[in-house]
N, C-alpha and C positions, 0 to 999 in steps of 0.2 A: 225492283226489288217491293214485293209484297207485305214485309213485314215493316210496320209502322216505326220497330224500334234498332237501335244498332246491339243485337244480344250476343253472349256465348256461341249459340246457333251458327254463326258466321264463321263460326273458328277464330275469334278474338276473345281475349277476357276482357276487352271493353273498351275504352278511351283511351287509357295511359297503353295499349299495345297496340292503339290506333294508330299513335302521338309518335310511339315507337318506331311503327310498321314504315308511318311514311318520312318518319326524318333520317333512316336509314341510307334508303337510295339518296336522298339530298347529299348526306354527307358521301357516299360515293362519289358525286357529280363533284361538291367543292373541292374533295380531294385530289382527283385525279384531275381536273379543268387546273388547279392551281399550281400542278406540275407540270402541266404541259404549258402554263404559260411561262412556267421557268426554262421548258427544256425548245422553247420554238425557236430563237436562235439558231441554238446548233445543230436544228435540223433545217436549216435553210427555208424559212417559210416566216420570214417575219410580220407576211403581208396575212397570219392567221391570228396574230396577236391580241386582232379586234373584235374578229370571233370570238374566240375565248373568253375574252375579256365579259363579252357582251352573255355570253352561257354561263359565267361564274353569276352576274347577276341576274340571270333570269333564278339562277338556284337559291341565290341568295334571298328574292322575293316569293319562291314558293315556302323556304323556313318560315317567312312572316306569317305569310299565310296560314299555314299549322301549325304554329304556335299562337296565332289568336283563337282563331278555331278551337282548337283542342289546348289551350294553357294546363298545365301541369296542377293545377288548383280545382279543375273543373272534374265535381263529383256525378254529375247527375251522365248518363247513358245518352248518346247522339241518337236520334230520329233519323227516319231516311228522308225527310225534306232537308235535312242540313250535312246528311253525308252528298249529297247529289249536289248541292248548292257548295260545299269542297272541293268535291270532282269537278263544276263546272270552274270554281276560282283558279283550280292548279291546273286546268288546260292552257292558259293563258302563256304562262309561263315552261311548261313543259313542250308546249310547242317550238318555243324560242330555242330553247336548247335543242330539242330536233333537228330542226331544219338548220339551224347553224352547226353542229357535229355533222351532221350528214353533208353536209358541201364541203368541212374541210376530210373529213374519209372519202371523196370522191376525187380530191387533189392528190392524195397522198398515193405517190408512187413507187416504186420496189426501191428504189435508192433511200427513200424516206425510212429511217428506225422504224425495225417490225415493234419494239415494245409503245414507241409512239401511237400504231396505229390501233395495237390493243387496247389503249388507256381510251382512244376515242370509243371504240366498241365497247367497252366497260360503261361509259358513260352516257350512251345510247340507251344500251341493257337499263341502265337506273333510272334514265327519264320514262322508259317505257310502264317501267312500276309505277309511277306516279298516277300512270293513266288506266291501271287494272285494284281501284276498290274492291271491285267485286270480290275480287282472288286474293286478295291482301291475306293470305295464311301461313303460319311459320313450317314451311313443306320444305324438303329436301333441294336446294338448290344446284343445279347444272350450269356450268359455261363450258366457255370453245374450248375451255384449255382443260386435261382432265386433272381429276384427284389428285393432290400429288399422297403417294404412296405413304405409310408408316414408317418412319425414321429405325433405320436398324443400329444409330450410332456413329454410320459410317460416311452417311450422306451432308448434304450442303448445310442439312441444319442442326449437323451433329455436333453438341454443345462444345467435346472436347479440342473440336478443328478450329473453332472460332478466335479470332484472334483476340487480345485484351486493347480496347479502344477507347475511346472519352468516356466510354460506359456500356455493360454489358445491360441490355434492354430485353425481356420476355415478355410479348405482343399477346395475347390470349384473346380469341376469338373465335367461336363457331363458325361464321362467315368468310369465305377466304376474302371477299372483295374488300370487307376490314383489312383482314390481316398485312392485305398487300398495299393498302393507300397508308397504313400507317407507319407499316415497315419500311419502305421506300423511303415515305417524308423521316423518320426515322435515321435510316442512312445515310439522305443528303445532309444531314447534323450531324457525321462523326460517326455515329455509336454502334455498335457492333448487335445486331437485335436476332435474336434464336423465336420459332412462330410454335403457339400451341395450338390445338385446334380444338383442345376441350378442355376443362378444367383438371381432369382425373391427369391428363398427359402433362398438366403444368404442373402440378402436384410433383411428378416423376422427374421434370426435370430440373424443378428446384432442388430435389434432394440430391439432384446428380451434382448438381456443377453449380457455380457460384453466381448471385444475379446482383446487379446493384439497383434494379428497378421491374418492378415488376405494371403490367398497363394492362388491366384486366376489365371483360366486357361482364355486362348484369345477367343480359336474361340466353341461357346458357341452355342446350338439354341435359339431363343426367347429373354433373354435378354443374349447379351455377353462381354466379360471380360470388353471390352473398358466402354459401358453403367452400367456394375456394378459398375466399377471403380468411373463412373464419378456420380454417386447417391451417393456412399461412401464420395468422397470426396466435395461434394455439401451441405452434411445434415452437421450443426456443432457443431450435436451431436454425430457426427461419422470419421469427417474429420484427425481426429489427429491416425485414428488407422493406423499403418502403412500397406502397401499391399506392398506384391511380384507377381510379375506377373511372374506364369512358364505355357512357350507352347513349343510348337515345331515349331512353326512359330517366326523364331528367325531373320527375316529380319528387318533391322536397321529400314523401315517405323514404325515397330511395335513396337517398339523397344522404338525409341524416343515419337510414339506418347501417349505411357504408361508413360513413364518417366514426359513427359509435364504435361498431366493430374494428374498426384500426384501421383506416384507407386514410393516408395522404391525403387524399384531396378527389375530387368527382369533376371532370368533366364530361360536358355533353356531347352529343355528334349533332352536327359536323361541329368538328370542333374549330377553335381558330389557332394557324400555325402559331402564330405567334403569342398567343397565350397558354398553347402546347409548351414551347418551349421552354416559355418562361415558366412554367411550373415544373416543368422534368429535370430541369436547371437548378431552379429552390430545392426539389426533394431528393437529388444527386447530391448537392453539397450537403445536405442535412447529415443525408448517412456516412457524407462524407466524414463529416465532426462528429457521427455516430463513433465510426469507426476507430475513432484515433481517440477518441476519451475510452471507449473499450482497451485497447491498446494500453493509455496510458495506465489505465487501470491496472492491468494486467500486469505492466513494468513495476508499476510501485507495489504490488506484490513481490515482484522477484527481488526489489530492493529488502523490502520487509522479511522477505525469508533469507537472506545474504546478511539483515542484522543479526537475528535465531543463530547463522551459522555462525558468526563468528566468534557469538558467544557460547557455541558448543565446541570453540576450531576448527569446525568442517569447513572453514572460508577460505576456498585459491582466490589470490590476486590473478583477478582480471575477469572474472565470471561475469562482471557487470559491461566488459565491454563495449556488447553491441548499444544497453541504454549510453552507457558513456559518451556515447558518438551524437548524441540528441543534440540539438543546438538551445536546447530551453533548459528551464532550472533544474528540471529532471534530471536529463545530461547533466548539468553541471553537482547537481548533489550524490549523482552515481559516479563521476568520478571523484571528488572529496571523497565520499567514503571507501571506494574502492584505493585510496592513495591512504585513508586511515586505519583502514585493516590491512594491511600493509605494514603500517607502520608500526600497528599493535601485533602483529604476527613477529615480527622483529624486536618487535622490545619483550617479548614474551619468550621467545628465545636468550635472550640476555638474560634474562629472569633467571630462567632455569642453568644457563652456565653461572650465574653467580650464587645460585645456590649451592651446584653442585662442590665448588671452593667452598661455601660455607660451609657444608660437610665434611670435605676434608678435614677444615681447622677442627671441626670438632672433635672427627676420628684422633687427630692428632693429638687432641690435648687429651682424650681418654687413655691413649695409647701409651703416654706418659706415664700413667700408675702414680703420680701425682696426687692425683682426686681423690679421698676419701672419705666414705658418705659416712656422717655420726654412727654409733653406734646406739642400741634400744638407749633412749632414757625418758621415762614416764612423766616425770616433772611432779612425783609425787600422787602417781593416778595410781589405782591398783593396776599389778603387772598384768598387761596387755589386754583389759577390758576396757573400753569408753560408753558406758550406757549400757543398754539391751542390747544393742546394735550394732554397734562396730567393736573391730579387734584389731588394736595397734598390734602395728608390725614393724616401722623404724620412725626414727626420726629424721628427717628429709632437708629442716631446715631448723633456723634461729633468727631472728630479728628484735627490730624495734617494736615490732606490732604482738611477738608474742613467737608459737614455738610451733612449727607444721611435721606433723607427722602424717607417715604411711600408712594406711586402715584397712579394712576387710569389711564390707559392707554384707554381713552376713542374711537381711532382707533382700536386697537385689542380687546376693550373690560377684559383687566386682568391686577392684580396689577401689579408692578415694581416697583423697586427700585430705585431713583434718588441718587447722589453723585454730588453734589456741588462744584466746584476747588476755593483752594484760591488765588486771582489774581494771587499773585507773581510766582506761579505754570505757573501759562500760559501765562506771560510779554509777550512775543515775538512770531511773527510768526515763527519762525527756532523751539523755543519751542512748538510751539501745531503741526507741522510738526510730529517733532520727537511722539509725544505722539499719532498722530492717526497711524504712524507707530507701535508703543508698540500693540495699542489698537486691533491694525489689526491681531497682533502676536497672542496676549492673545484669540483672537476668534479663531483661530487654534486649542486649547487645547478642545480638546472633552472628557472628564469625566465626571461622574458623582459628583467627589467630586470638581467640579469647580464652581466656581458660572459663569453662563455666562454673558460677558458683550454684551451689545446689538448697544448700539451706541453712537455717540461721538459728541455732538452739544453745539448750545450758543444762548442765548435767555436774552436779556435787557442786555449784558456785564457782563451776568454771565454764563460760561464754567460749562459743566455737562455730567456725563456719564449716562446711563441707563443701567440696568443690571436685572438680573432677580430676584426675589425677593424670600426669602428665610422666612417663620417662624421659628427663633429659637431662639437658646442664644447664645452668643459669647463665647467662652474657657475665656475668658477675667471675663466676668459678672462670669464666673460657678465657677473659682476660687476664686474669691471675695468671694460666699456665700461655698464654700467648700476647702478652704486652700489646699489640696490637691487629688488626685483621686485615687481610689482604681487600684493597679497596674493591672489586667484585664481590666479597662477603660480606661488607659493609653495608653494601648497596642492598644486597640481598634483603639480609636485613632489614633496612629504614623502610625497602618499598613495601615488603610484609608491615611492619609496624605503622608506615602513616596510610596504608589500607583499612588498618582495624581501626586506627583512630579516626579517620571520618566516616567509619558507621558509628564507634560510641558517640562521635561531637553531635552525627542527624538527630539520635537518639538524646540530645542534652546531655550525656555524662560527660564530665571534665575527670579526666583520672585523679590529677595532683602527686603525683606520686611518681611518674613512670623514670626508671632508673635501671640497670644495668642487674637488680638481683630481684625485682621485678618481672626481667623477660627471661622467659626460660625456651630453650630449642631443644628440638627430638634429635634423632637420629637422621632424621631426615632433611634436616636444616629449616626445619616448621617452627616459625615463631609464636608464641605463646605468651598472651599479658595476662601479667597475675594482677590481683587485687584491686580490680574494678572497685570504688564507693568505701574503700578503708580509710585510705589517706581522711575524709572528711571527716570518719570518726573521731580519727588522734584530734583532728583541727578544732573538733567540737569539747573533745577533750582537755585541751590545754588553752586554747581561746588564739583569738588571730594576733595580739601582740605578743605572742610565744611562738610565731611560723617557724623561725631558725630551730625549734629544737624539737618541731613535730614527728619527723620521721627518724631524725638523729644528726642529719648532714643537709645542709643548706647545698649540696655541691653543684645538685640537678634542681635547681627550685629557681625560679623567673624573680625578675627586681619588683616587680609586681605582689609575688608569692610572697619573699620578705618583707616585702611593706604592709602586707597586711590588709592591703587592697583588693576589689574585688577579682578574681579571674574568671577568664573565662577560654575558650579552645585553641587562643595562641601561648595560655601557659603550657599548657602541653607542649605546643611544638618548638617552644624554646627550650622544654626537658631533651626533646628529639635531636635537639642541637646540639646538647652536651654530651648526649650518649654516641651521637656523630663522632663527633669531633674526640672524644674516648677511643673511640675503634679505630681511628686514624692516626691518631698521634703516639696515644698509650698513655697520654695524659689529660689531667683534665682539664678546662679552658683557665678554672681560677683557682691553686690552690695556696693555704694558709697554715699559720701554726697554732692557730685556732678560731673556733667559728666565727666571732667577732671580727677577727681580720679578713677572714673568708668571703663575711657579709659584705663589707667595706670594700672589697675588687670588685666582687659582683655588682655593686650599686654602682661604681664611679670608674673604673677599668676596664677598657679592652681590650678583648682575648687577643693573643697573638693570632694571626691569618695560620692556618692548619699547615696549608703549602710551605710556609718556611721553616716549621716542622720537620714535612716529610714532600720533599719534591716529585715524588709519584704522583701525589695527590691531583687529579686533574682543575686547573683551575675554576673551572664553573662548578667545581663542586666544594671546593675553597671556600668559593662565594656565597655559595648556596649554604653552607653552615654558618658562616659568619651574617646573612639574613636570619634566621633562624636566634641567632645568640643577640639581636639587636635590643637593648636596653628598654626601648621604647615599645610593647606590642604593635601599634601602628606599622613602626618596619618594618616589621617580618612579616614572612609568609603568610596571606589570609587563610587558609585553612589550612586541614591533611591533604582535602583532594588535591588542590593546587600545588602540594609537595608531591605527592607520588607521580603527581605530572612530570614537574621537573625532576625527577629522580631517575622516569622511564626514557627520559632522552639523555641521561649519564649512562655511558656505559664501554 
């Protein structure tokens, strides 16, 4: 060489490329020699083991020389003198390799494995390259064997024909020897290996078939390893495939660039088989965990979708059977969920049947002809006129609170109910303000079983509430006609009542005056609870020491309410128990000739169990009613939600 410096004019980009070009044949020598050492017993020549071991040792010595002369951190170009010295240093291990392998090749007989002889020749060819520094260029390789033809998808490298083993690995390298050494090593480990001679072919294979791991060379023509890695990691469909870069170009800049771009790992050539095995195993294990995590999240989303389907009534029992077979907590959740969904569906079916029975009883009461809607009675109001907005059409009810009218709202062109309030209930400004507060609270309850309160106002000295108008019959009038309700009808009514009260109690609203007169049923059996907040107004106007006189009868009031003590949601539940008792037996739990005697019974006596009065009542339902009627609130069912759950299991 006349040029004192090693420059790109020699066909190389610099020290890094020279290092790569020298390490590549060493990689071939090490890889093939290690496999021959494993096969030497099989071909019947254990005497070759010593020579092969010597060749392997010489190759590793050559690798040390290359690494010391051309470290990956070196920045300066190599001089002609250094290049000559490197050539001389490699001559000794190269000669050892050539002499040893030529002796073995001369001993090969036709009976010896053809692949064994072919591998020996590949080692000799790689050793020759170590002595030809002047011609180290990236020129097309020629081999003793024909270059593989492009796959048409039907040959040995057709991915669709390869069985699924411990893992499917794609080896991408432009040099056939590199692919051969690596592929055969992996096949010995039990992996299924597919080869790609360049980056574009690799991307085509990855798009067509699934792979568990890609082993990718860095320096390739057209589409190099960096670009191929980028395409894999930028594609959402392939970004989770782990990629290990394997290259003789092992300078730190290349390694960092690969890792930053998303490579799982980087292995320098020649690779150590033990290290290769460990890193491949670790990468495949990580992918397995990632795949399990993705599957887990997909199945979690299926459970969430199933929950939404239950809410809409579209869930079919057994839809989660695949997930339910899992042995983990998600599988247990799916099994529990599927069971609960089935129970919910069964309960809904029972509720529909119960509502059907209730509807029949309502129709029977109406058909009796004994119920009469009162005629017009405007209570000294101008005939047919109420304020500037409403036109009175009929009186639809009277009670301790006042008179209820059906009216037409001319402004909204719809029918409403107007409840006028007795003057003593709104006798001063403080009571009026308290009532407005209660109305605001009641308006927060949004539930299909609640009669919506619209407004509170005053006209010509008469205070009134406007409410949603519901065409129907009160439970009081229904019981007047039927005396008792069927068990299914009672369950249909009280399940709706429990659901409604659960929502009200969550909003912090206690009704205080649940009784049949405040429970309205439409023609379809839909329950509507009326007068939320009105009872507190009466309480405020009469004083807590006169609780027994608040609404006119203490029959539906709990002991704590009668005693003027603080009340909570369980007070309403006591009233629900009284309503259930009356529906099932046709009687009140406590009856007496005077309010005083009645209060004494409520406070001191136990009611007769419903099943004693009606043997058709299921024992569980009778026990439930008695729990609701407990004297001490701590002994009652704790919440309307718990009551709804108990009722849903009785049918």
